[in-house]
N, CA and C of each residue as an Amber inpcrd file, in Angstrom:
protein
   393
  -2.5480000 165.1210000-166.0940000  -1.7100000 164.0950000-165.5220000
  -0.3450000 164.6950000-165.1660000   0.1870000 164.3210000-164.0270000
   1.4810000 164.8270000-163.5750000   2.6220000 164.1640000-164.3220000
   3.6660000 164.9580000-164.6020000   4.8690000 164.4090000-165.2260000
   5.6590000 163.6290000-164.1730000   6.3600000 162.5740000-164.5940000
   7.1090000 161.7800000-163.6240000   8.4150000 162.4500000-163.1650000
   8.8090000 163.5690000-163.7780000  10.0860000 164.1970000-163.4580000
   9.8740000 165.4600000-162.6510000  10.6380000 165.6250000-161.5900000
  10.5870000 166.8840000-160.8590000  11.5600000 167.8700000-161.4930000
  11.6020000 169.0920000-160.9810000  12.4420000 170.1400000-161.5840000
  13.9250000 169.7870000-161.5390000  14.3800000 169.1740000-160.4520000
  15.7850000 168.8000000-160.3430000  16.1560000 167.7720000-161.4050000
  15.3040000 166.7910000-161.6080000  15.5750000 165.7690000-162.6270000
  15.5810000 166.3880000-164.0190000  14.6690000 167.2840000-164.2830000
  14.6380000 167.9520000-165.5840000  15.9450000 168.7160000-165.8170000
  16.4120000 169.4340000-164.7850000  17.6570000 170.1950000-164.9050000
  18.8400000 169.2700000-165.1780000  18.8870000 168.1430000-164.4920000
  19.9840000 167.1900000-164.6960000  19.9590000 166.6320000-166.1180000
  18.7830000 166.2930000-166.6240000  18.6920000 165.7700000-167.9910000
  19.0840000 166.8270000-169.0200000  18.7790000 168.0930000-168.7530000
  19.2090000 169.1640000-169.6520000  20.7390000 169.2690000-169.6630000
  21.3730000 169.1390000-168.4990000  22.8330000 169.1950000-168.4370000
  23.4610000 168.0130000-169.1630000  22.8730000 166.8480000-169.0190000
  23.3610000 165.6610000-169.7330000  23.2650000 165.8860000-171.2330000
  22.1340000 166.4210000-171.6800000  21.9580000 166.7010000-173.0940000
  22.9580000 167.7230000-173.6170000  23.2500000 168.7400000-172.8060000
  24.2160000 169.7560000-173.2210000  25.6100000 169.1500000-173.3470000
  26.0030000 168.2870000-172.4190000  27.3070000 167.6230000-172.5230000
  27.3690000 166.7530000-173.7740000  26.3260000 165.9730000-174.0080000
  26.3030000 165.0700000-175.1620000  26.3230000 165.8540000-176.4720000
  25.5690000 166.9490000-176.5420000  25.5450000 167.7240000-177.7930000
  26.8740000 168.4450000-178.0120000  27.6450000 168.6680000-176.9480000
  28.9610000 169.2830000-177.0700000  30.0580000 168.2780000-177.3820000
  29.6710000 167.0200000-177.6270000  30.6410000 166.0030000-178.0030000
  31.2760000 165.2780000-176.8360000  30.7980000 165.5320000-175.6100000
  31.3580000 164.8580000-174.4440000  30.4790000 163.6890000-174.0230000
  31.1110000 162.6740000-173.4790000  30.3810000 161.5480000-172.9190000
  29.9290000 161.9420000-171.5220000  28.6130000 162.0190000-171.2560000
  28.1520000 162.4150000-169.9300000  28.4860000 161.3880000-168.8410000
  28.7750000 160.1620000-169.2260000  29.0790000 159.1120000-168.2610000
  30.3930000 158.4200000-168.6070000  31.4980000 159.1540000-168.6270000
  32.7660000 158.4990000-168.9560000  33.1400000 157.5010000-167.8620000
  33.7130000 156.4070000-168.2640000  34.1120000 155.3770000-167.3090000
  35.5200000 154.8970000-167.6390000  36.3540000 155.8140000-168.0950000
  37.6890000 155.4270000-168.5420000  38.7960000 156.0460000-167.6900000
  38.4470000 156.5940000-166.5510000  39.4320000 157.2190000-165.6800000
  39.4700000 156.4910000-164.3460000  40.5800000 155.8830000-164.0250000
  40.7270000 155.1750000-162.7580000  41.5960000 156.0090000-161.8180000
  41.0860000 156.3300000-160.6350000  41.8990000 157.1150000-159.7070000
  43.0700000 156.3030000-159.1790000  44.1740000 156.9610000-158.9700000
  45.3590000 156.2880000-158.4540000  45.4180000 156.2860000-156.9320000
  44.6170000 157.1250000-156.3000000  44.6330000 157.2780000-154.8530000
  43.2160000 157.1810000-154.3120000  43.0990000 156.7380000-153.0600000
  41.8520000 156.9060000-152.3200000  42.0110000 158.1740000-151.4890000
  40.9100000 158.6860000-150.9910000  40.9950000 159.8720000-150.1390000
  41.7940000 159.5650000-148.8710000  41.6040000 158.3780000-148.3070000
  42.3510000 157.9940000-147.1080000  43.8440000 157.8650000-147.4160000
  44.1910000 157.3460000-148.5750000  45.5890000 157.2380000-148.9780000
  46.2450000 158.5980000-149.1120000  45.5190000 159.5610000-149.6710000
  46.0370000 160.9220000-149.8010000  46.2390000 161.5370000-148.4200000
  45.2720000 161.3280000-147.5170000  45.4010000 161.8470000-146.1530000
  46.5940000 161.2190000-145.4350000  46.7860000 159.9180000-145.6110000
  47.9020000 159.2240000-144.9600000  49.2400000 159.7540000-145.4790000
  49.3450000 159.9570000-146.7840000  50.5910000 160.4810000-147.3620000
  50.8810000 161.8790000-146.8270000  49.8430000 162.6930000-146.6770000
  50.0280000 164.0560000-146.1870000  50.3640000 164.0750000-144.6990000
  49.8450000 163.1170000-143.9600000  50.0910000 163.1280000-142.5120000
  51.5510000 162.8560000-142.1800000  52.2730000 162.2540000-143.1140000
  53.6900000 161.9690000-142.8940000  54.5760000 163.1750000-143.2060000
  53.9830000 164.2750000-143.6550000  54.7460000 165.4660000-144.0420000
  54.5000000 166.6020000-143.0580000  55.4780000 167.4510000-142.9180000
  55.3130000 168.6440000-142.0930000  54.5410000 169.6960000-142.8990000
  53.9670000 170.6860000-142.2070000  53.2930000 171.7670000-142.9500000
  54.2150000 172.4610000-143.9450000  55.5010000 172.5750000-143.6070000
  56.4470000 173.2130000-144.5240000  56.6340000 172.3660000-145.7840000
  56.7100000 171.0430000-145.6070000  56.8290000 170.1490000-146.7710000
  55.5630000 170.1990000-147.6130000  54.4130000 170.3040000-146.9610000
  53.1380000 170.3910000-147.6900000  53.0710000 171.6770000-148.5140000
  53.6780000 172.7430000-147.9970000  53.6610000 174.0150000-148.7260000
  54.4120000 173.9030000-150.0470000  55.3490000 172.9660000-150.1430000
  56.0790000 172.7480000-151.3860000  55.2860000 171.9790000-152.4170000
  54.0690000 171.5660000-152.0750000  53.1630000 170.8310000-152.9610000
  53.8690000 169.6210000-153.5820000  54.5130000 168.8460000-152.7310000
  55.3130000 167.7190000-153.2110000  54.5160000 166.4400000-153.4250000
  53.2770000 166.3990000-152.9340000  52.4650000 165.1950000-153.1040000
  51.4040000 165.4740000-154.1570000  51.4830000 164.7800000-155.2720000
  50.4980000 164.9410000-156.3550000  49.6010000 163.7110000-156.3530000
  48.2820000 163.9320000-156.3230000  47.3230000 162.8310000-156.2410000
  46.2740000 162.9490000-157.3440000  45.6190000 161.8490000-157.6140000
  44.4100000 161.8590000-158.4310000  43.3880000 161.0080000-157.6990000
  42.2450000 161.6260000-157.3960000  41.1900000 160.9730000-156.6270000
  39.8590000 161.1500000-157.3430000  38.9350000 160.2820000-157.0120000
  37.5770000 160.3840000-157.5450000  36.6130000 160.2010000-156.3890000
  35.4570000 160.8160000-156.5050000  34.4550000 160.6550000-155.4660000
  33.1740000 161.3730000-155.8160000  32.1870000 161.1150000-154.9860000
  30.8950000 161.7790000-155.1480000  30.9910000 163.1750000-154.5410000
  30.4590000 164.1650000-155.2370000  30.4570000 165.5370000-154.7500000
  29.4180000 165.6380000-153.6200000  29.9140000 165.8500000-152.4140000
  29.0380000 165.9540000-151.2500000  28.7730000 167.4150000-150.8670000
  29.6310000 168.2850000-151.3100000  29.4660000 169.7070000-151.0450000
  30.1130000 170.4990000-152.1460000  29.5390000 171.6490000-152.4680000
  30.0400000 172.4990000-153.5460000  29.8430000 173.9480000-153.1290000
  30.9430000 174.6700000-153.0030000  30.8920000 176.0860000-152.6410000
  31.5840000 176.8770000-153.7420000  30.8410000 177.7990000-154.3410000
  31.3780000 178.6100000-155.4320000  31.6670000 180.0080000-154.9290000
  32.8260000 180.5430000-155.3180000  33.2420000 181.8770000-154.9040000
  33.7510000 182.6450000-156.1170000  32.8830000 182.9760000-157.0460000
  33.3030000 183.7340000-158.2240000  34.2440000 182.9360000-159.1050000
  35.5380000 183.1980000-158.9890000  36.5210000 182.5430000-159.8510000
  37.1950000 181.3500000-159.1750000  36.5950000 180.8490000-158.1090000
  37.1260000 179.6740000-157.4120000  35.9630000 178.8630000-156.8510000
  36.2230000 177.5870000-156.6100000  35.2010000 176.7130000-156.0290000
  35.8740000 175.6360000-155.1940000  35.1830000 175.2160000-154.1500000
  35.6210000 174.1070000-153.3220000  34.6080000 172.9840000-153.4470000
  35.1170000 171.7640000-153.5780000  34.2830000 170.5610000-153.6050000
  34.6540000 169.6920000-152.4160000  33.6840000 169.0190000-151.8500000
  33.9670000 167.9760000-150.8760000  33.6680000 166.6670000-151.5840000
  34.7100000 165.8370000-151.7610000  34.5790000 164.5660000-152.4630000
  34.5820000 163.4230000-151.4580000  33.6920000 162.4770000-151.6550000
  33.6180000 161.3250000-150.7700000  33.8070000 160.0530000-151.5890000
  34.7310000 159.1950000-151.1300000  34.8710000 157.8730000-151.7280000
  34.6920000 156.8380000-150.6200000  34.9630000 155.5940000-150.9120000
  34.7380000 154.5190000-149.9380000  35.6010000 154.6570000-148.6930000
  36.6440000 155.4910000-148.7650000  37.5840000 155.5940000-147.6510000
  37.4450000 156.8800000-146.8350000  36.6400000 157.8150000-147.2830000
  36.4750000 159.0650000-146.5460000  36.2700000 160.2540000-147.4630000
  36.4650000 161.4260000-146.8970000  36.2370000 162.6740000-147.6270000
  37.5300000 163.4600000-147.7930000  37.5540000 164.2510000-148.8620000
  38.6980000 165.1060000-149.1570000  38.1860000 166.3170000-149.9240000
  38.7720000 167.4670000-149.6600000  38.3620000 168.6870000-150.3320000
  39.1910000 168.9110000-151.5990000  38.5720000 169.4890000-152.6080000
  39.2730000 169.8760000-153.8300000  39.0120000 171.3600000-154.0790000
  40.0280000 172.0290000-154.6070000  39.9650000 173.4620000-154.8880000
  40.1690000 173.6640000-156.3780000  39.2450000 174.3660000-157.0130000
  39.3440000 174.6570000-158.4400000  39.3940000 176.1670000-158.6200000
  40.2980000 176.6160000-159.4830000  40.4970000 178.0410000-159.7090000
  40.4180000 178.3320000-161.2000000  39.6570000 179.3500000-161.5550000
  39.5060000 179.7080000-162.9670000  40.8540000 180.0350000-163.5870000
  41.7180000 180.7290000-162.8890000  43.0320000 181.0890000-163.4260000
  43.8580000 179.8520000-163.7660000  43.6800000 178.8010000-163.0190000
  44.4410000 177.5680000-163.2270000  43.8260000 176.7010000-164.3330000
  42.4900000 176.6060000-164.3400000  41.8060000 175.7340000-165.2990000
  41.5630000 176.3930000-166.6480000  41.4920000 177.6870000-166.6720000
  41.0970000 178.4130000-167.8750000  39.6190000 178.7610000-167.7790000
  39.2500000 179.8640000-168.3700000  37.8780000 180.3610000-168.2440000
  36.8440000 179.3870000-168.7940000  37.1130000 178.8140000-169.9680000
  36.1370000 177.9140000-170.5920000  35.9280000 176.6400000-169.7600000
  37.0200000 176.0090000-169.3390000  36.9050000 174.7730000-168.5570000
  36.2370000 175.0430000-167.2140000  36.5760000 176.1550000-166.5890000
  35.9680000 176.4850000-165.2980000  34.4700000 176.7400000-165.4630000
  34.0880000 177.4710000-166.5040000  32.6670000 177.7290000-166.7620000
  31.9210000 176.4180000-167.0410000  32.5400000 175.5440000-167.8240000
  31.9230000 174.2490000-168.1220000  31.7050000 173.4560000-166.8260000
  32.6900000 173.5090000-165.9370000  32.5520000 172.8530000-164.6470000
  31.3590000 173.4230000-163.8790000  31.3070000 174.7530000-163.7700000
  30.2420000 175.3870000-162.9950000  28.8520000 175.0680000-163.5230000
  28.7400000 174.9160000-164.8110000  27.4160000 174.6840000-165.3920000
  27.0490000 173.2100000-165.4990000  27.9880000 172.3040000-165.2250000
  27.6470000 170.8920000-165.4190000  27.7460000 170.0300000-164.1680000
  28.4610000 170.4530000-163.1330000  28.6470000 169.6130000-161.9520000
  27.6930000 170.0290000-160.8390000  27.0740000 169.0360000-160.2270000
  26.1540000 169.2450000-159.1160000  26.5270000 168.3470000-157.9530000
  26.0040000 168.6730000-156.7890000  26.1310000 167.7820000-155.6430000
  25.5060000 166.4490000-156.0240000  26.2000000 165.3680000-155.7290000
  25.7270000 164.0310000-156.0790000  26.4450000 163.4400000-157.2740000
  27.0530000 164.2850000-158.1080000  27.8120000 163.7920000-159.2560000
  29.1080000 163.1350000-158.7890000  29.6460000 162.2790000-159.6200000
  30.9410000 161.6630000-159.3400000  31.9620000 162.3050000-160.2650000
  33.0530000 162.8080000-159.6770000  34.0820000 163.4970000-160.4480000
  35.4560000 162.9430000-160.1080000  36.4040000 163.1890000-161.0000000
  37.8060000 162.8160000-160.8330000  38.6120000 164.0980000-160.8880000
  39.5500000 164.2710000-159.9470000  40.4100000 165.4490000-159.9400000
  41.8510000 165.0130000-159.7060000  42.7810000 165.8340000-160.1750000
  44.1970000 165.5700000-159.9160000  44.8920000 166.8810000-159.6230000
  45.9670000 166.7650000-158.8400000  46.7590000 167.9350000-158.5220000
  47.5050000 167.7420000-157.2220000  48.2630000 168.7540000-156.8310000
  49.0470000 168.6600000-155.5970000  48.1720000 168.8780000-154.3580000
  48.5670000 168.2390000-153.2750000  47.9000000 168.4580000-151.9930000
  48.4810000 169.6980000-151.3320000  47.6420000 170.4500000-150.6440000
  48.1130000 171.5800000-149.8540000  47.1790000 171.7670000-148.6670000
  47.6100000 172.5590000-147.7180000  46.7830000 172.8890000-146.5640000
  46.2410000 174.3010000-146.7490000  44.9320000 174.4610000-146.5620000
  44.3360000 175.7910000-146.6460000  44.7190000 176.6020000-145.4150000
  44.3390000 177.8650000-145.4000000  44.6200000 178.7190000-144.2330000
  43.9950000 178.1590000-142.9680000  42.8880000 177.4220000-143.1150000
  42.2220000 176.8380000-141.9490000  42.7660000 175.4580000-141.6090000
  43.7770000 174.9850000-142.3830000  44.3910000 173.7040000-142.0960000
  43.7200000 172.5080000-142.7420000  42.8080000 172.7510000-143.6800000
  42.0940000 171.6470000-144.3470000  42.9430000 171.0940000-145.4900000
  43.1510000 169.7790000-145.4880000  43.8770000 169.1430000-146.5800000
  43.0380000 169.2220000-147.8420000  43.6700000 169.6820000-148.9400000
  42.9400000 170.0030000-150.1620000  43.7720000 169.6340000-151.3840000
  43.0850000 169.1600000-152.4350000  43.7130000 168.9290000-153.7350000
  43.5200000 170.1790000-154.5760000  44.6120000 170.7370000-155.0950000
  44.4900000 171.8650000-156.0190000  44.2690000 171.2740000-157.4060000
  43.0070000 171.1290000-157.7540000  42.6300000 170.4140000-158.9760000
  42.9220000 171.2280000-160.2200000
C-alpha cells in the first residue's frame, strides 16, 4: 500500500519535528508585522537613492516565501503579502552562524516568515530589507 505522504511532505514534517525538539514553536503566531510590502515600497519611493543608502527606513514585514536564493554566507528571499512582493537579504555575518544555519535548514519556499531591518537598494536597484 502506498504511503499518503510524498517526499516533500516527509521533509517538511522532519523540519517541523526538529524545530519542536529544539524547543521552538514551529507555528508561532505572536508576531504582527508593522508594515505591508506596499507600505515599505511607498515609504522608499519618497526617498532619493542617496537617502536610501543611509538605511533610514526600518521596516518589519511578513509574507510567504515565493523565492529563495542561497549564496554561501548570504541568501535572498522574495516575500509576498496581500499587498505585493518585497525582497529580503540575510547575511551570516549579520545574523550569526548558528541563526543563519538554522534559517537555511528550516525555511522553504511556501513558508511564512517575518523579517525586520533597514531598506536598501541592491546594485541592480531592487528594494530590499536587510533582515
